[in-house]
C-alpha positions in Angstrom: 0.0 0.0 0.0 1.3 3.5 -0.8 2.4 5.8 2.1 -0.1 8.5 3.2 0.4 12.1 4.2 -2.5 13.7 6.0 -2.0 17.5 6.4 -3.9 20.2 8.2 -5.8 18.1 10.9 -6.5 18.6 14.5 -5.8 15.4 16.5 -8.1 14.3 19.3 -6.6 11.6 21.4 -8.4 9.8 24.3 -5.9 11.1 26.9 -5.5 14.7 25.8 -7.8 17.3 27.2 -7.3 19.6 24.2 -6.9 18.8 20.5 -3.4 18.9 19.0 -3.9 21.7 16.5 -2.6 21.8 13.0 -0.8 18.5 12.7 0.6 16.7 9.7 0.6 12.9 9.9 2.8 10.4 7.9 1.7 6.8 7.5 3.9 4.1 6.1 3.5 0.3 6.0 0.3 0.6 7.9 1.9 2.4 10.9 1.9 6.0 12.1 5.4 7.2 11.4 5.3 10.8 12.5 3.1 13.7 13.7 4.6 17.0 12.5 3.7 20.5 13.5 5.1 21.9 10.3 3.8 21.1 6.9 6.3 19.6 4.4 6.6 19.5 0.6 8.7 16.4 0.5 5.9 13.9 0.4 5.2 14.0 -3.3 5.3 10.2 -3.6 2.6 9.8 -0.9 -1.2 9.8 -1.1 -2.0 13.2 0.2 -5.2 13.8 2.2 -6.0 17.5 3.0 -7.6 17.4 6.4 -9.0 20.9 5.8 -8.7 21.7 9.6 -11.1 18.8 10.4 -10.5 16.4 13.3 -8.5 13.2 13.4 -9.4 10.5 15.9 -8.4 6.9 16.5 -10.7 4.4 14.8 -13.4 3.5 17.2 -13.7 0.1 19.0 -17.3 -1.2 19.4 -17.0 -3.6 22.3 -20.5 -5.1 21.8 -21.8 -5.8 18.3 -22.9 -8.7 16.2 -21.6 -8.2 12.7 -23.4 -11.4 11.5 -26.8 -10.5 12.8 -29.7 -8.6 11.3 -32.3 -8.4 14.1 -32.0 -11.9 15.5 -35.3 -12.9 13.9 -35.8 -16.6 14.3 -37.9 -16.7 11.1 -34.8 -15.7 9.1 -32.9 -18.8 10.3 -35.9 -20.9 9.2 -36.4 -19.4 5.7 -33.1 -18.0 4.5 -30.3 -20.1 2.9 -27.2 -20.1 5.0 -25.1 -18.3 2.4 -27.3 -15.2 2.8 -26.3 -15.1 6.4 -22.7 -14.4 5.3 -23.4 -12.1 2.4 -25.6 -9.9 4.6 -22.6 -9.7 7.0 -20.4 -8.2 4.3 -22.8 -5.2 4.0 -23.1 -5.1 7.8 -19.3 -4.7 8.2 -19.0 -2.1 5.5 -21.7 -0.1 7.3 -19.7 -0.5 10.5 -16.5 0.8 8.8 -18.4 3.8 7.3 -19.6 4.7 10.7 -16.0 5.1 11.9 -15.6 1.8 13.7 -12.3 0.0 12.8 -12.4 -2.8 15.5 -15.3 -4.8 16.9 -15.6 -7.1 19.9 -18.1 -9.4 18.4 -20.4 -10.8 21.1 -21.8 -13.7 19.1 -22.1 -15.3 15.7 -18.9 -14.2 13.9 -16.7 -17.3 13.5 -13.0 -17.9 12.7 -13.7 -17.9 8.9 -15.2 -14.4 9.1 -12.2 -13.2 11.1 -9.8 -14.8 8.6 -11.6 -13.1 5.7 -11.2 -9.7 7.4 -7.5 -10.4 8.0 -7.0 -11.2 4.4 -8.8 -7.9 3.5 -11.2 -9.7 1.2 -13.8 -7.0 1.9 -13.9 -3.8 4.0 -14.5 -4.9 7.6 -13.6 -3.9 11.1 -10.9 -6.0 12.8 -12.7 -8.7 14.8 -12.2 -10.1 18.3 -14.7 -12.9 18.3 -16.6 -15.0 20.9 -18.0 -17.4 18.2 -21.1 -18.7 20.1 -22.4 -17.5 23.5 -23.0 -20.1 26.2 -26.5 -20.3 27.5 -28.5 -22.5 29.8 -31.3 -24.7 28.6 -34.4 -22.4 28.4 -32.3 -19.3 28.9 -31.4 -16.3 26.8 -30.0 -17.5 23.4 -31.6 -20.9 23.6 -33.6 -20.8 20.4 -35.8 -23.9 21.1 -39.4 -23.0 20.7 -42.5 -24.5 22.4 -43.6 -25.6 19.0 -40.7 -28.2 19.1 -38.6 -26.4 16.5 -35.1 -25.3 17.3 -34.1 -22.0 15.6 -30.5 -22.1 16.6 -28.1 -21.4 13.7 -25.8 -24.3 13.3 -23.3 -25.5 10.7 -20.0 -27.4 10.6 -17.4 -25.7 12.8 -19.9 -23.6 14.6 -20.8 -25.0 18.0 -24.2 -25.1 19.7 -24.1 -23.0 22.8 -26.6 -24.5 25.2 -25.2 -26.2 28.2 -26.0 -27.1 31.9 -24.2 -28.4 35.0 -20.5 -28.3 35.8 -19.5 -31.1 33.4 -21.8 -29.7 30.7 -20.5 -26.2 30.7 -16.9 -27.4 30.9 -17.4 -29.5 27.7 -19.2 -26.7 25.9 -16.5 -24.1 26.9 -13.9 -26.4 25.4 -16.0 -26.8 22.2 -16.1 -23.0 21.9 -12.4 -22.7 22.6 -11.8 -25.3 19.8 -13.6 -22.9 17.5 -10.8 -20.3 18.0 -12.4 -17.4 20.0 -10.6 -14.4 21.3 -12.9 -14.4 24.4 -15.8 -16.3 25.9 -19.3 -14.8 26.0 -22.0 -16.1 28.3 -25.6 -15.3 28.9 -25.9 -14.8 32.7 -29.5 -13.5 32.8 -32.6 -13.5 30.8 -33.0 -11.0 28.0 -35.4 -8.7 26.0 -35.4 -10.6 22.7 -35.8 -14.2 24.1 -39.6 -14.8 24.6 -39.4 -17.2 27.5 -36.9 -15.4 29.8 -36.9 -12.4 32.1 -34.1 -9.8 32.4 -34.4 -9.8 36.2 -33.6 -13.6 36.5 -30.0 -14.7 36.7 -28.8 -17.7 34.7 -25.9 -20.1 35.4 -25.2 -21.0 39.0 -21.9 -20.0 40.8 -20.3 -23.4 40.2 -21.1 -23.2 36.5 -19.8 -19.7 36.2 -16.6 -20.5 38.0 -16.0 -23.6 35.8 -16.4 -21.4 32.6 -14.1 -18.7 34.0 -11.4 -21.2 35.1 -11.3 -23.0 31.8 -11.2 -19.8 29.9 -8.4 -18.5 32.1 -6.5 -21.8 31.6 -6.6 -20.9 27.9 -5.7 -17.2 28.5 -9.1 -16.0 27.5 -11.4 -13.5 29.3 -15.1 -14.0 29.9 -17.8 -11.4 29.3 -21.4 -11.8 30.4 -24.7 -10.6 29.0 -26.4 -9.7 32.3 -29.3 -7.5 33.2 -30.0 -9.1 36.6 -28.6 -7.6 39.8 -28.1 -11.1 41.3 -26.5 -12.2 38.1 -24.1 -9.3 38.0 -22.9 -10.0 41.6 -22.4 -13.7 40.8 -20.4 -12.9 37.6 -18.2 -10.4 39.5 -17.4 -13.0 42.2 -16.7 -15.7 39.5 -14.1 -13.6 37.7 -16.0 -12.3 34.7 -14.2 -9.3 33.2 -17.0 -7.4 31.5 -20.7 -7.0 32.2 -22.9 -6.3 29.1 -26.0 -4.2 29.6 -26.0 -4.2 33.5 -29.5 -2.8 33.6 -30.4 -3.6 37.3 -26.9 -2.7 38.7 -27.0 -0.9 42.1 -24.6 1.1 44.2 -23.2 -1.9 46.2 -22.6 -4.0 43.1 -21.1 -1.0 41.2 -18.6 -0.7 44.0 -17.8 -4.4 43.6 -17.2 -3.9 39.9 -15.0 -0.9 40.5 -13.0 -2.7 43.1 -12.4 -5.7 40.8 -11.8 -3.5 37.8 -14.6 -5.1 35.8 -15.8 -3.2 32.8 -19.4 -2.3 32.1 -20.7 -2.1 28.6 -24.2 -0.6 28.9 -25.4 -0.6 25.3 -27.9 2.2 26.0 -28.6 3.0 22.4 -30.2 -0.4 21.6 -33.0 -0.1 24.1 -33.8 3.5 23.1 -33.8 2.6 19.4 -36.1 -0.4 19.8 -38.5 1.7 21.9 -38.6 4.4 19.2 -38.8 2.0 16.2 -40.4 -1.1 17.6 -40.3 -4.6 16.2 -41.6 -6.0 12.9 -45.4 -6.3 12.7 -45.1 -10.0 11.9 -43.1 -10.7 15.1 -45.5 -12.8 17.2 -43.4 -11.9 20.3 -43.4 -8.2 19.7 -45.8 -7.2 22.4 -43.9 -9.2 25.1 -40.6 -7.8 24.0 -41.9 -4.2 24.0 -43.4 -4.7 27.5 -40.0 -5.9 28.9 -38.2 -3.2 27.0 -40.2 -0.3 28.5 -39.6 -1.7 32.0 -35.9 -1.9 31.4 -35.5 1.6 29.9 -37.3 3.2 32.9 -34.5 2.3 35.3 -31.4 1.6 33.2 -30.3 5.2 32.8 -30.4 5.9 36.6 -28.6 2.7 37.4 -25.8 3.1 34.9 -25.3 6.7 36.2 -24.9 5.2 39.6 -22.2 2.8 38.3 -20.4 5.8 36.8 -20.5 7.7 40.0 -19.1 4.7 41.9 -16.0 4.6 39.6 -16.9 1.7 37.2 -14.9 1.7 34.0 -17.0 1.8 30.8 -16.6 0.3 27.3 -18.6 1.6 24.4 -20.9 -1.0 22.9 -23.8 -0.5 20.5 -25.4 -4.0 20.2 -25.6 -3.3 16.5 -27.0 -6.4 14.9 -30.0 -6.1 17.2 -30.4 -2.6 15.7 -29.2 -1.6 12.3 -25.5 -1.6 11.6 -23.8 1.8 11.2 -25.4 3.3 14.3 -22.5 2.3 16.5 -21.2 5.7 17.6 -24.7 6.9 18.5 -23.9 5.2 21.8 -21.4 7.9 22.8 -24.1 10.5 23.3 -26.0 8.1 25.7 -22.8 7.6 27.7 -22.5 11.3 28.1 -26.2 11.5 29.1 -25.4 9.2 32.1 -22.5 11.3 33.3 -19.4 10.6 31.3 -17.6 13.6 29.8 -17.2 13.6 26.0 -13.6 12.7 26.4 -14.4 9.8 28.8 -17.0 8.5 26.3 -14.3 8.7 23.6 -12.0 6.8 25.9 -14.7 4.1 26.3 -14.8 3.7 22.6 -11.1 3.7 21.9 -8.2 3.2 24.4 -10.3 1.2 26.9 -11.6 -1.2 24.3 -7.9 -1.7 23.3 -6.9 -2.3 26.9 -9.4 -5.1 27.3 -7.5 -7.2 24.8 -4.1 -5.8 25.8 -3.9 -4.1 22.4 -3.3 -0.6 23.7 0.2 -0.6 22.1 -1.3 -1.2 18.7 -4.6 0.7 18.5 -6.8 3.1 20.5 -4.9 6.4 20.0 -3.0 8.4 17.5 0.7 7.8 18.4 3.9 7.1 16.5 4.5 3.4 16.0 0.8 2.4 16.4 -1.3 0.9 13.7 -2.8 3.6 11.4 -6.5 3.0 12.4 -8.0 6.4 12.3 -11.0 8.5 11.2 -11.4 12.1 10.1 -14.6 13.9 11.1 -15.9 17.3 10.3 -17.1 18.4 13.8 -15.2 18.6 17.0 -16.8 15.8 19.1 -15.7 17.3 22.4 -18.0 20.2 21.6 -20.7 18.0 20.0 -20.4 14.3 20.9 -23.6 13.5 19.1 -22.0 14.4 15.8 -20.1 11.1 15.9 -23.4 9.3 15.5 -23.9 10.9 12.1 -22.2 8.7 9.4 -22.1 11.7 7.1 -19.9 13.5 9.6 -17.3 10.7 9.3 -15.4 11.8 6.2 -12.5 9.3 6.0 -11.8 5.9 7.6 -8.3 4.4 7.5 -7.4 0.9 8.8 -3.9 -0.4 8.9 -2.9 2.5 6.5 -5.5 1.6 3.9 -8.2 4.1 3.1 -11.6 2.3 3.4 -13.8 5.3 3.1 -13.6 8.5 1.0 -11.2 9.5 -1.7 -7.9 11.2 -1.0 -6.7 14.3 -2.8 -3.5 13.4 -4.7 
């Protein structure tokens, strides 16, 4: 790939209170080589991008998305050919890139083949840290067996079934998922909104099962993250050694203090609930009324509880749960994080350097520094002044990943 010279940009890093004004950035072999304060004329052989006094940020990291999903409609699994599942994902990942997200922690359904395709640059896609298939209890969230007797769980060679019970059962299933080459393990530790026969308040997996999963993951140098709305479930997960709580709807002050003490991340995914409330579910969804009822109950209290977690010092990751909602809305989550108390800079940290730290990748991605991978975006508006502007894909002018321009055309 040709070297790139970006001139006339203001750099916003997650650890700088003020932008670095009027910088000129050199990219070579996919890495950031230098950040100059003086413009140079010696880069005639480079692809030149005139930043036009816009803002350069690190590429964002969505720590909770499902790049393979388009609403989790069970009917799609029943009627669509399997190939369409993968072709839809190609568009999903391009929409994610265009939104300014260059890395995703995929919380279910992306497998090792999808990750390999991204690494080979077969199509524009965010870098993927994958969980492959979430673990769930029988009858729990992400068990797709219906009372009709039909099982709507997506299954194909190399892609494990995630349902498991008991210490021996969860141990075997954890090993099956590890065999499928994940970067982390995802579990469903409470009921959910989208599963018709579960309640978000109810915890799932008992303490022995949770500890078995965590220990086996740790033995393979993997972290465990947990979908968990339930207060009881959050406490169980924290004590078992889970490293990130997803959603965290019913968290309280005491449990927030526990997460802060143990340095467990919280990924609240606030945007997904608000979007589903505003836009609803498809009219043909027979479970729509039940889902909407549970959703309204959750939204009433989630904002206040997540604000409590922030006040008690819990560290946040930015996650959108795109895949449940349309892809490309990822950075709309940042505004909701600010609404619960984070500063715009803290919200940007949750979506960049903290996401990198979760996978010990902070020396590679998450900020604009010499020697790091050239994962970056150029936006028109200063997000410190208007954090909501990052949720507008049209505001994202340029996306670069590993020194390759994936969105917009440079000026030569």
